[in-house]
DSSP file (Angstrom, degrees, kcal/mol; ACC not computed):
  #  RESIDUE AA STRUCTURE BP1 BP2  ACC     N-H-->O    O-->H-N    N-H-->O    O-->H-N    TCO  KAPPA ALPHA  PHI   PSI    X-CA   Y-CA   Z-CA
    1    1 A M              0   0    0      0, 0.0    59,-2.2     0, 0.0     2,-0.4   0.000 360.0 360.0 360.0 152.7    0.0    0.0    0.0
    2    2 A H  E     -AB  59  90A   0     88,-0.9    88,-2.7    57,-0.2     2,-0.4  -0.910 360.0-166.3-117.5 145.4    1.0    3.6   -0.6
    3    3 A F  E     -AB  58  89A   0     55,-2.7    55,-2.6    -2,-0.4     2,-0.5  -0.993  14.2-145.0-134.1 136.6    0.4    6.5    1.7
    4    4 A L  E     -AB  57  88A   0     84,-3.1    84,-2.6    -2,-0.4     2,-0.5  -0.882  21.3-165.5 -96.9 128.4    0.7   10.3    1.2
    5    5 A V  E     -AB  56  87A   0     51,-2.6    51,-2.1    -2,-0.5     2,-0.5  -0.967  11.4-173.7-120.1 129.7    1.9   12.1    4.3
    6    6 A L  E     -AB  55  86A   0     80,-2.1    80,-2.9    -2,-0.5     2,-0.6  -0.983   7.2-177.5-120.4 117.5    1.7   15.9    4.7
    7    7 A A  E     -AB  54  85A   0     47,-3.0    47,-2.6    -2,-0.5    78,-0.2  -0.917  11.0-155.7-121.8 104.3    3.4   17.1    7.9
    8    8 A R  E     -A   53   0A   0     76,-1.8    74,-3.0    -2,-0.6    45,-0.3  -0.511  23.1-112.8 -77.2 144.6    3.2   20.8    8.6
    9    9 A D  E     - B   0  81A   0     43,-2.8    72,-0.3    72,-0.3    71,-0.1  -0.434  31.6-107.9 -72.6 150.0    5.9   22.4   10.8
   10   10 A A    >   -     0   0    0     70,-3.5     3,-1.6    69,-0.2     4,-0.1  -0.388  51.5 -79.5 -68.7 155.8    5.0   23.8   14.2
   11   11 A D  T 3  S+     0   0    0      1,-0.3    -1,-0.1     2,-0.1     0, 0.0  -0.353 117.3  11.5 -57.8 134.2    4.9   27.6   14.6
   12   12 A G  T 3  S+     0   0    0     -3,-0.1     3,-0.4     1,-0.1     4,-0.3   0.646  89.8 122.7  75.1  16.6    8.4   29.0   14.9
   13   13 A A    <>  +     0   0    0     -3,-1.6     4,-2.6     1,-0.2     5,-0.2   0.424  37.0  99.4 -91.1   2.2   10.1   25.8   14.0
   14   14 A S  H  > S+     0   0    0      1,-0.2     4,-1.7     2,-0.2    -1,-0.2   0.875  83.4  48.5 -62.4 -38.2   12.2   27.1   11.1
   15   15 A A  H  > S+     0   0    0     -3,-0.4     4,-1.6     1,-0.2    -1,-0.2   0.904 113.0  48.6 -67.0 -39.5   15.4   27.5   13.1
   16   16 A L  H  > S+     0   0    0     -4,-0.3     4,-1.5     1,-0.2    -2,-0.2   0.898 106.2  58.5 -63.4 -40.6   15.0   24.0   14.5
   17   17 A R  H  X S+     0   0    0     -4,-2.6     4,-0.8     1,-0.2     3,-0.5   0.925 105.8  48.1 -55.5 -48.3   14.4   22.6   11.0
   18   18 A T  H >< S+     0   0    0     -4,-1.7     3,-0.6     1,-0.2     4,-0.4   0.900 111.0  50.8 -61.5 -41.9   17.7   23.9    9.8
   19   19 A G  H 3< S+     0   0    0     -4,-1.6    -1,-0.2     1,-0.2    -2,-0.2   0.736 119.8  34.3 -70.4 -23.1   19.6   22.5   12.7
   20   20 A H  H 3X S+     0   0    0     -4,-1.5     4,-2.1    -3,-0.5    -1,-0.2   0.321  85.4 105.2-113.6   6.0   18.1   19.0   12.4
   21   21 A R  H <X S+     0   0    0     -4,-0.8     4,-2.8    -3,-0.6     5,-0.2   0.898  79.4  50.3 -58.2 -45.1   17.8   18.7    8.6
   22   22 A Q  H  > S+     0   0    0     -4,-0.4     4,-2.8     1,-0.2    -1,-0.2   0.908 110.9  48.9 -64.8 -40.4   20.7   16.4    8.0
   23   23 A R  H  > S+     0   0    0      2,-0.2     4,-2.3     1,-0.2    -1,-0.2   0.901 112.2  50.5 -61.9 -39.9   19.5   13.9   10.7
   24   24 A H  H  X S+     0   0    0     -4,-2.1     4,-1.9     2,-0.2    -2,-0.2   0.935 112.6  45.2 -62.0 -49.2   16.1   14.0    9.1
   25   25 A V  H  X S+     0   0    0     -4,-2.8     4,-2.4     1,-0.2     5,-0.2   0.930 113.3  50.0 -62.6 -46.3   17.5   13.3    5.6
   26   26 A D  H  X S+     0   0    0     -4,-2.8     4,-2.0     1,-0.2    -1,-0.2   0.891 107.6  55.0 -60.4 -40.3   19.7   10.5    7.0
   27   27 A Y  H  < S+     0   0    0     -4,-2.3     4,-0.3    -5,-0.2    -1,-0.2   0.938 111.4  43.4 -57.7 -48.0   16.8    8.9    8.8
   28   28 A W  H >< S+     0   0    0     -4,-1.9     3,-1.3     1,-0.2     7,-0.2   0.862 109.4  55.5 -72.1 -34.8   14.7    8.8    5.6
   29   29 A I  H >< S+     0   0    0     -4,-2.4     3,-1.5     1,-0.3    -1,-0.2   0.894 103.5  58.5 -59.9 -37.4   17.6    7.5    3.5
   30   30 A G  T 3< S+     0   0    0     -4,-2.0    -1,-0.3     1,-0.3    -2,-0.2   0.605  89.8  71.9 -67.2 -12.3   17.9    4.7    6.0
   31   31 A Q  T X  S-     0   0    0     -3,-1.3     3,-1.4    -4,-0.3    -1,-0.3   0.523  86.1-164.3 -83.2  -5.0   14.3    3.7    5.3
   32   32 A G  G X   -     0   0    0     -3,-1.5     3,-1.3     1,-0.2    -1,-0.2  -0.240  59.0  -5.5  62.3-140.0   15.4    2.3    1.9
   33   33 A S  G 3  S+     0   0    0      1,-0.3    -1,-0.2    25,-0.0    26,-0.1   0.541 115.7  81.1 -73.2  -6.9   12.8    1.5   -0.7
   34   34 A R  G <  S+     0   0    0     -3,-1.4    25,-3.3    24,-0.1     2,-0.7   0.863  83.1  70.5 -64.6 -33.3    9.8    2.2    1.6
   35   35 A L  E <   +C   58   0A   0     -3,-1.3    23,-0.2    -7,-0.2     3,-0.1  -0.766  59.3 175.2 -87.3 117.6   10.3    5.9    0.8
   36   36 A K  E     -     0   0A   0     21,-3.0     2,-0.3    -2,-0.7    -1,-0.2   0.863  66.4 -18.5 -89.5 -41.4    9.3    6.6   -2.7
   37   37 A V  E     +C   57   0A   0     20,-1.2    20,-2.6     2,-0.0    -1,-0.4  -0.958  62.8 175.0-163.0 149.4    9.7   10.4   -2.8
   38   38 A A  E     +C   56   0A   0     -2,-0.3     2,-0.3    18,-0.2    18,-0.2  -0.984   8.8 146.7-154.0 158.5    9.9   13.2   -0.2
   39   39 A G  E     -C   55   0A   0     16,-2.1    16,-3.0    -2,-0.3     2,-0.1  -0.956  45.9 -70.4 178.7 168.4   10.5   16.9    0.0
   40   40 A A  E     -C   54   0A   0     -2,-0.3     2,-0.5    14,-0.2    14,-0.3  -0.444  36.4-131.8 -72.7 142.2    9.7   20.2    1.7
   41   41 A M  E     -C   53   0A   0     12,-2.4    11,-3.2   -34,-0.2    12,-0.9  -0.828  32.8-140.3 -86.7 133.9    6.3   21.8    1.4
   42   42 A M  E     -C   51   0A   0     -2,-0.5     3,-0.1     9,-0.2     7,-0.1  -0.655  14.7-124.3-105.0 155.5    7.0   25.5    0.6
   43   43 A S  S    S-     0   0    0      7,-2.2     2,-0.3    -2,-0.2    -1,-0.1   0.810  86.2 -32.3 -66.1 -31.7    5.3   28.7    1.7
   44   44 A D        -     0   0    0      2,-0.2    -1,-0.1     6,-0.1     5,-0.1  -0.921  67.1 -89.6-167.7-171.2    4.5   29.8   -1.8
   45   45 A D  S    S+     0   0    0     -2,-0.3     2,-0.1    -3,-0.1    -2,-0.0   0.257  85.3 107.3-101.6  13.4    5.9   29.6   -5.3
   46   46 A G  S >  S-     0   0    0      1,-0.1     3,-1.4     2,-0.0    -2,-0.2  -0.291  85.6-102.7 -85.4 173.4    8.0   32.8   -5.2
   47   47 A E  T 3  S+     0   0    0      1,-0.3    -1,-0.1    -2,-0.1    -2,-0.0   0.737 120.8  54.6 -66.8 -23.2   11.8   33.1   -4.9
   48   48 A D  T 3  S+     0   0    0      2,-0.0    -1,-0.3    -5,-0.0    -5,-0.1   0.202  79.0 138.9 -96.0  15.2   11.5   33.9   -1.2
   49   49 A A    <   -     0   0    0     -3,-1.4    -4,-0.0    -6,-0.1    -7,-0.0  -0.275  33.8-163.7 -61.8 145.3    9.6   30.7   -0.4
   50   50 A V        -     0   0    0     -9,-0.0    -7,-2.2     0, 0.0    -6,-0.1  -0.922  29.4 -89.7-128.0 154.4   10.6   28.9    2.8
   51   51 A P  E     + C   0  42A   0      0, 0.0    -9,-0.2     0, 0.0     3,-0.1  -0.401  38.5 172.5 -64.2 137.8    9.8   25.4    4.0
   52   52 A V  E     -     0   0A   0    -11,-3.2   -43,-2.8     1,-0.3     2,-0.3   0.261  64.8 -32.5-125.8   5.8    6.6   25.0    6.0
   53   53 A G  E     -AC   8  41A   0    -12,-0.9   -12,-2.4   -45,-0.3     2,-0.3  -0.975  66.2 -89.7 165.2-170.3    6.5   21.3    6.3
   54   54 A S  E     -AC   7  40A   0    -47,-2.6   -47,-3.0   -14,-0.3     2,-0.4  -0.952  21.0-155.2-134.0 152.5    7.4   18.0    4.6
   55   55 A S  E     -AC   6  39A   0    -16,-3.0   -16,-2.1    -2,-0.3     2,-0.3  -0.962  14.0-177.1-127.8 147.5    5.6   15.6    2.2
   56   56 A F  E     -AC   5  38A   0    -51,-2.1   -51,-2.6    -2,-0.4     2,-0.5  -0.989  24.0-153.9-142.1 146.6    6.3   11.9    1.7
   57   57 A L  E     -AC   4  37A   0    -20,-2.6   -21,-3.0    -2,-0.3   -20,-1.2  -0.984  33.1-179.0-117.2 115.7    5.1    9.1   -0.5
   58   58 A I  E     -AC   3  35A   0    -55,-2.6   -55,-2.7    -2,-0.5     2,-0.6  -0.920  26.3-144.9-123.4 138.6    5.6    5.9    1.5
   59   59 A E  E     +A    2   0A   0    -25,-3.3     2,-0.3    -2,-0.4   -57,-0.2  -0.910  40.2 147.1 -99.5 125.4    5.0    2.3    0.8
   60   60 A A        -     0   0    0    -59,-2.2     3,-0.1    -2,-0.6    -2,-0.0  -0.961  58.3-112.5-153.0 164.9    4.0    0.4    3.9
   61   61 A S  S    S-     0   0    0     -2,-0.3     2,-0.3     1,-0.2   -59,-0.1   0.795  94.1 -15.7 -74.8 -28.0    1.8   -2.5    5.0
   62   62 A D  S  > S-     0   0    0    -61,-0.1     4,-1.4     1,-0.1     3,-0.5  -0.972  73.8 -89.5-164.5 174.1   -0.7   -0.2    6.9
   63   63 A E  H  > S+     0   0    0     -2,-0.3     4,-2.7     1,-0.2     5,-0.2   0.844 118.4  60.7 -63.7 -35.1   -1.2    3.2    8.3
   64   64 A S  H  > S+     0   0    0      1,-0.2     4,-1.9     2,-0.2    -1,-0.2   0.879 102.5  52.3 -63.7 -35.4    0.2    2.3   11.7
   65   65 A E  H  > S+     0   0    0     -3,-0.5     4,-2.0     2,-0.2    -1,-0.2   0.908 110.0  49.2 -63.7 -41.3    3.6    1.5   10.1
   66   66 A V  H  X S+     0   0    0     -4,-1.4     4,-2.5     1,-0.2    -2,-0.2   0.928 109.9  50.6 -63.0 -45.3    3.6    4.9    8.4
   67   67 A R  H  X S+     0   0    0     -4,-2.7     4,-2.3     1,-0.2    -1,-0.2   0.847 108.4  52.9 -64.2 -33.2    2.8    6.6   11.7
   68   68 A E  H  X S+     0   0    0     -4,-1.9     4,-1.4     2,-0.2    -1,-0.2   0.902 108.8  50.1 -66.3 -40.8    5.6    4.7   13.4
   69   69 A L  H  X S+     0   0    0     -4,-2.0     4,-0.6     1,-0.2     3,-0.3   0.933 112.5  46.2 -61.7 -45.9    8.0    5.9   10.6
   70   70 A I  H >< S+     0   0    0     -4,-2.5     3,-1.0     1,-0.2     6,-0.3   0.892 108.7  56.3 -64.2 -39.2    6.8    9.5   11.1
   71   71 A A  H 3< S+     0   0    0     -4,-2.3    -1,-0.2     1,-0.2    -2,-0.2   0.815 107.4  49.7 -62.7 -30.5    7.1    9.2   14.9
   72   72 A G  H 3< S+     0   0    0     -4,-1.4    -1,-0.2    -3,-0.3    -2,-0.2   0.560  84.3 110.9 -85.4  -9.0   10.8    8.2   14.5
   73   73 A D  S XX S-     0   0    0     -3,-1.0     4,-2.3    -4,-0.6     3,-1.8  -0.460  73.4-131.7 -66.3 131.6   11.7   11.1   12.2
   74   74 A P  H 3> S+     0   0    0      0, 0.0     4,-2.1     0, 0.0     6,-0.3   0.795 108.1  63.6 -55.3 -27.8   14.0   13.6   14.0
   75   75 A F  H 34>S+     0   0    0      2,-0.2     6,-2.5     1,-0.2     5,-1.7   0.795 109.1  40.9 -67.2 -25.6   11.6   16.4   12.8
   76   76 A T  H X45S+     0   0    0     -3,-1.8     3,-1.7    -6,-0.3    -1,-0.2   0.918 115.5  47.8 -81.4 -50.7    9.0   14.7   15.0
   77   77 A T  H 3<5S+     0   0    0     -4,-2.3    -2,-0.2     1,-0.3    -1,-0.1   0.781 113.5  48.9 -64.6 -26.1   11.2   13.9   18.0
   78   78 A E  T 3<5S-     0   0    0     -4,-2.1    -1,-0.3    -5,-0.3    -2,-0.1   0.372 117.0-110.8 -94.5   3.9   12.6   17.5   18.0
   79   79 A G  T < 5S+     0   0    0     -3,-1.7   -69,-0.2    -5,-0.1    -3,-0.2   0.684  81.8 123.3  80.4  18.1    9.2   19.2   17.8
   80   80 A I      < +     0   0    0     -5,-1.7   -70,-3.5    -6,-0.3     2,-0.3   0.931  61.4  65.8 -77.9 -47.3    9.6   20.5   14.3
   81   81 A F  E    S-B    9   0A   0     -6,-2.5   -72,-0.3   -72,-0.3     4,-0.1  -0.569  81.9-143.2 -72.5 136.9    6.5   18.8   12.9
   82   82 A G  E     -     0   0A   0    -74,-3.0   -72,-0.1    -2,-0.3    -1,-0.1  -0.075  34.7 -87.0 -83.1-167.6    3.3   20.2   14.5
   83   83 A S  E    S+     0   0A   0      1,-0.2     2,-1.6   -74,-0.1   -74,-0.1   0.560 105.1  93.9 -80.1  -7.8    0.3   18.1   15.4
   84   84 A D  E     +     0   0A   0    -76,-0.2   -76,-1.8   -75,-0.0     2,-0.5  -0.575  49.3 146.6 -89.4  75.4   -1.2   18.6   11.9
   85   85 A V  E     -B    7   0A   0     -2,-1.6     2,-0.5   -78,-0.2   -78,-0.2  -0.961  30.1-160.5-113.7 120.5    0.1   15.4   10.2
   86   86 A T  E     -B    6   0A   0    -80,-2.9   -80,-2.1    -2,-0.5     2,-0.5  -0.870   7.7-173.3-103.1 129.4   -2.1   13.9    7.5
   87   87 A V  E     +B    5   0A   0     -2,-0.5     2,-0.4   -82,-0.2   -82,-0.2  -0.984  11.5 174.8-121.1 118.3   -1.7   10.3    6.5
   88   88 A Q  E     -B    4   0A   0    -84,-2.6   -84,-3.1    -2,-0.5     2,-0.2  -0.981  28.2-131.3-129.4 123.5   -3.8    9.3    3.5
   89   89 A R  E     -B    3   0A   0     -2,-0.4     2,-0.3   -86,-0.2   -86,-0.3  -0.510  33.2-176.8 -68.1 137.5   -3.8    5.9    1.7
   90   90 A I  E     -B    2   0A   0    -88,-2.7   -88,-0.9    -2,-0.2    -1,-0.0  -0.886  26.7-136.9-131.2 164.4   -3.6    6.4   -2.0
   91   91 A R        -     0   0    0     -2,-0.3   -88,-0.0   -90,-0.1    -2,-0.0  -0.874  23.1-143.1-123.4  96.6   -3.6    4.1   -5.0
   92   92 A P        +     0   0    0      0, 0.0     3,-0.1     0, 0.0   -90,-0.0  -0.311  32.8 158.6 -58.6 139.1   -0.9    5.2   -7.6
   93   93 A A        +     0   0    0      1,-0.5     2,-0.3     0, 0.0     0, 0.0   0.620  55.2  13.1-133.2 -36.9   -2.2    4.7  -11.1
   94   94 A I  S    S+     0   0    0      4,-0.0    -1,-0.5     5,-0.0     4,-0.2  -0.929  72.1  90.5-141.9 165.1   -0.3    6.9  -13.6
   95   95 A G  S  > S-     0   0    0     -2,-0.3     4,-2.8     1,-0.1     5,-0.2  -0.369  75.6 -82.3 125.9 157.9    2.8    9.0  -13.8
   96   96 A E  H  > S+     0   0    0      1,-0.2     4,-2.2     2,-0.2     5,-0.2   0.913 125.1  47.4 -58.6 -48.4    6.5    8.7  -14.6
   97   97 A W  H  > S+     0   0    0      1,-0.2     4,-2.5     2,-0.2    -1,-0.2   0.934 114.3  47.1 -59.7 -46.6    7.6    7.3  -11.2
   98   98 A F  H  > S+     0   0    0      1,-0.2     4,-2.1     2,-0.2    -2,-0.2   0.909 110.9  50.9 -64.8 -42.3    4.8    4.7  -11.2
   99   99 A A  H  X S+     0   0    0     -4,-2.8     4,-0.8     1,-0.2    -1,-0.2   0.905 112.4  47.2 -62.2 -41.6    5.4    3.6  -14.8
  100  100 A A  H >X S+     0   0    0     -4,-2.2     4,-0.6    -5,-0.2     3,-0.5   0.901 113.4  47.4 -67.4 -41.0    9.1    3.1  -14.0
  101  101 A S  H 3< S+     0   0    0     -4,-2.5     3,-0.5     1,-0.2    -1,-0.2   0.804 105.4  59.6 -72.6 -27.4    8.5    1.2  -10.8
  102  102 A A  H 3< S+     0   0    0     -4,-2.1    -1,-0.2     1,-0.2    -2,-0.2   0.759  99.5  58.3 -70.0 -24.1    5.9   -1.0  -12.4
  103  103 A K  H <<        0   0    0     -4,-0.8    -1,-0.2    -3,-0.5    -2,-0.2   0.750 360.0 360.0 -75.9 -24.1    8.5   -2.3  -14.9
  104  104 A D     <        0   0    0     -4,-0.6    -1,-0.2    -3,-0.5    -2,-0.1   0.478 360.0 360.0 -70.0 360.0   10.8   -3.6  -12.1
């Protein structure tokens, strides 16, 4: 199963985000093929946009596994992610990534 995760940062967490970014990235790299894609959610589409949260596409057996992964993220343990974390099961159907992964 695949899950889309949207994790908004807590108010005032931008300085913390910068200080823990490498641990956050290393954590997700360590998750191997379960993580399909991830990246920062941005404040807007302008040149001065700043990160306001993170987004993930995760392959997992169920929602509880996804929530355990998010709970172990340094951005969660350090209080960067706020309480507004959305986990939604999705069914990938089309797109470049999906087409490439379906060939494997």
